C-alpha positions as CSV (number, residue, x, y, z in Angstrom):
1,K,-0.1,0.0,0.0
2,T,1.0,3.5,-0.5
3,A,1.5,6.0,2.5
4,Y,-1.7,7.7,1.2
5,E,-3.6,4.4,1.2
6,I,-2.4,3.5,4.7
7,L,-2.8,6.8,6.3
8,S,-6.1,7.9,4.7
9,G,-7.9,5.9,7.4
10,L,-5.8,7.4,10.1
11,V,-5.3,11.2,9.2
12,G,-8.9,12.0,9.7
13,S,-8.9,10.3,13.1
14,E,-6.8,11.9,15.6
15,M,-7.6,9.1,18.2
16,C,-6.2,6.4,15.7
17,I,-3.1,8.2,15.0
18,R,-2.3,8.8,18.8
19,D,-3.1,5.0,19.4
20,S,-0.6,4.2,16.6
21,Y,2.0,6.4,18.2
22,Y,1.6,4.6,21.4
23,S,1.4,1.1,20.0
24,N,4.7,1.6,18.1
25,E,6.5,3.5,21.0
26,I,6.8,6.6,19.0
27,P,7.5,9.6,21.3
28,S,4.6,12.1,21.3
29,T,2.8,14.4,23.8
30,P,0.9,12.6,26.4
31,F,-3.0,12.7,25.7
32,K,-6.4,11.7,26.9
33,V,-9.5,10.9,25.0
34,C,-12.8,12.7,26.1
35,A,-16.2,12.0,24.8
36,S,-17.6,15.5,25.9
37,K,-17.0,18.8,27.4
38,E,-18.5,17.5,30.8
39,E,-15.7,14.9,30.7
40,I,-13.1,17.3,30.3
41,E,-14.6,19.3,33.1
42,S,-14.5,16.3,35.3
43,H,-10.8,15.5,34.6
44,I,-9.9,19.3,35.4
45,S,-11.8,18.9,38.7
46,N,-10.0,15.8,39.6
47,G,-6.6,17.3,38.6
48,N,-6.2,14.8,35.7
49,I,-6.1,17.6,33.2
50,T,-4.4,21.0,34.0
51,Y,-4.3,24.3,32.1
52,P,-3.0,25.0,29.5
53,F,-3.6,22.1,27.3
54,I,-4.4,21.4,23.6
55,W,-8.0,20.5,22.5
56,K,-8.1,18.6,19.2
57,S,-11.3,17.3,17.3
58,S,-11.0,13.6,17.2
59,K,-11.8,13.9,13.5
60,M,-10.2,16.3,11.1
61,G,-8.2,18.1,13.6
62,Y,-5.0,19.3,11.8
63,D,-3.1,22.2,10.3
64,G,-4.8,24.6,12.6
65,Y,-8.3,23.3,12.0
66,G,-10.2,21.6,15.0
67,V,-7.2,22.6,17.2
68,K,-7.3,25.1,20.1
69,L,-5.0,26.1,23.1
70,I,-7.0,26.1,26.2
71,N,-5.6,28.5,28.8
72,G,-8.6,28.7,31.1
73,Y,-12.2,28.1,31.5
74,G,-13.2,31.0,29.3
75,C,-11.5,29.1,26.5
76,L,-13.0,25.8,27.5
77,E,-16.6,27.4,27.1
78,K,-15.8,28.2,23.4
79,I,-14.9,24.8,22.2
80,P,-17.6,22.5,20.7
81,D,-19.1,19.8,23.0
82,K,-17.8,16.7,20.9
83,H,-15.5,13.7,21.2
84,C,-12.0,15.0,21.3
85,I,-8.3,14.4,22.3
86,I,-6.7,16.4,25.1
87,E,-2.9,16.9,24.8
88,D,-0.4,18.2,27.3
89,K,0.9,21.5,25.9
90,A,4.6,20.9,25.1
91,E,7.2,23.4,25.8
92,I,8.2,24.0,22.2
93,E,11.5,25.4,21.0
94,K,11.0,24.7,17.3
95,E,8.7,22.9,15.1
96,L,10.4,20.5,12.6
97,S,9.4,18.4,9.6
98,V,11.1,15.7,7.6
99,M,9.9,14.3,4.3
100,V,10.5,10.5,4.0
101,V,10.3,8.5,0.6
102,S,9.9,4.7,0.9
103,T,9.8,2.3,-2.0
104,P,8.1,-1.1,-2.5
105,S,11.5,-2.8,-2.1
106,G,12.0,-1.3,1.4
107,E,14.4,1.5,0.5
108,Q,14.0,4.7,2.5
109,I,15.5,8.2,2.1
110,N,14.9,11.6,3.7
111,Y,15.0,14.9,2.9
112,P,16.9,17.5,5.1
113,V,15.1,18.5,8.3
114,V,13.3,21.8,7.9
115,E,12.1,24.2,10.5
116,M,8.6,25.6,10.4
117,E,7.3,29.0,11.6
118,F,3.6,29.5,12.0
119,N,1.3,32.6,11.7
120,S,0.3,33.5,15.3
121,K,-3.3,34.1,14.2
122,S,-4.2,31.3,11.6
123,N,-1.8,28.8,13.2
124,Q,-0.7,27.9,9.4
125,V,2.8,27.5,8.4
126,E,4.1,30.9,7.3
127,Y,7.8,30.1,6.7
128,I,10.0,26.9,6.1
129,I,13.5,27.3,6.8
130,S,15.9,24.7,5.3
131,P,18.0,23.3,6.7
132,A,16.7,23.6,10.2
133,R,18.8,25.7,12.6
134,I,19.5,22.8,15.0
135,S,22.7,20.8,15.7
136,D,23.9,17.8,13.7
137,Q,23.0,15.5,16.6
138,L,19.3,16.8,16.7
139,M,19.2,16.7,12.9
140,K,20.1,13.1,12.9
141,K,17.8,12.4,15.9
142,A,14.9,13.9,13.8
143,E,15.8,12.1,10.7
144,N,16.0,8.6,12.3
145,L,12.6,9.3,14.2
146,A,11.0,10.2,10.8
147,L,12.2,7.0,9.2
148,D,11.1,4.9,12.2
149,V,7.5,6.6,11.9
150,S,7.4,5.7,8.2
151,R,8.5,2.1,8.9
152,S,5.9,1.7,11.6
153,Y,3.1,2.4,9.0
154,G,4.8,0.2,6.3
155,S,4.2,3.1,4.1
156,I,5.3,3.3,0.4
157,G,5.4,6.8,-1.2
158,L,6.2,10.2,0.4
159,L,5.4,11.0,4.0
160,A,5.8,14.2,5.9
161,V,6.5,13.7,9.7
162,E,6.1,16.9,11.7
163,M,7.7,17.2,15.1
164,F,8.3,19.3,18.1
165,L,11.7,20.0,19.4
166,T,11.0,20.6,23.1
167,K,13.0,23.2,25.3
168,N,14.6,20.2,27.0
169,G,15.9,18.7,23.7
170,D,13.4,15.9,23.3
171,I,11.9,15.4,19.8
172,L,8.1,14.5,19.7
173,V,6.0,13.5,16.6
174,N,3.0,16.0,16.2
175,E,1.6,15.0,12.9
176,V,2.0,12.8,9.8
177,A,0.7,13.6,6.4
178,P,1.0,11.6,3.2
179,R,1.7,13.3,0.0
180,P,-0.1,11.3,-2.8
181,C,0.7,14.0,-5.5
182,L,4.3,12.8,-6.0
183,L,5.1,10.0,-8.1
184,Y,8.5,8.2,-8.4
185,T,10.3,5.1,-9.6
186,S,13.5,5.6,-7.4
187,P,14.2,7.4,-4.2
188,S,16.2,10.1,-5.7
189,P,15.9,13.5,-3.7
190,R,16.9,15.4,-7.0
191,D,13.4,17.0,-7.3
192,Q,11.9,18.4,-4.2
193,R,9.4,20.6,-5.9
194,G,8.2,18.8,-9.1
195,S,5.3,16.4,-9.5
196,R,7.5,13.5,-10.6
197,M,10.7,12.0,-8.9
198,P,12.7,10.3,-11.7
């Protein structure tokens, strides 16, 4: 299966993605699954959830959509009353991304680690800095983690693995996204922009 085929059933479901991280021992932010706003409030009352935290819709919560930073009860009142994921708020130093190409024969390569800067209002990527302004050691750590993520899905094709670099130097996987528009017959990184990789 291609990365797109494998992940098409996961990308729309934040809960499935988080479960996949956990079962494959992929480092990511701790999370809880909540069925309603009432359940969130109960966890807060019991001290199981503390402000600030990240609220994500269980379905279609990505790229700034269905994702909210909850700093206090005033923010909590504004979120929809629906099934959701509650994530601990990571202390983020930088947001990173690695593109991984995997072939049917099991070959893998990755493009250089890039650094993403986000618009503070839309929470959409505004700038991509390549290569990322991190040490060689962290660069290798991010690349190896991205390759592990791709292998864990058994994906074939092009997969974007987005990560947090925390202030204490940990790298946590945030999101994955298949890129079905790119076609290739060998894992050559010659063309990073075109629609075909010869």
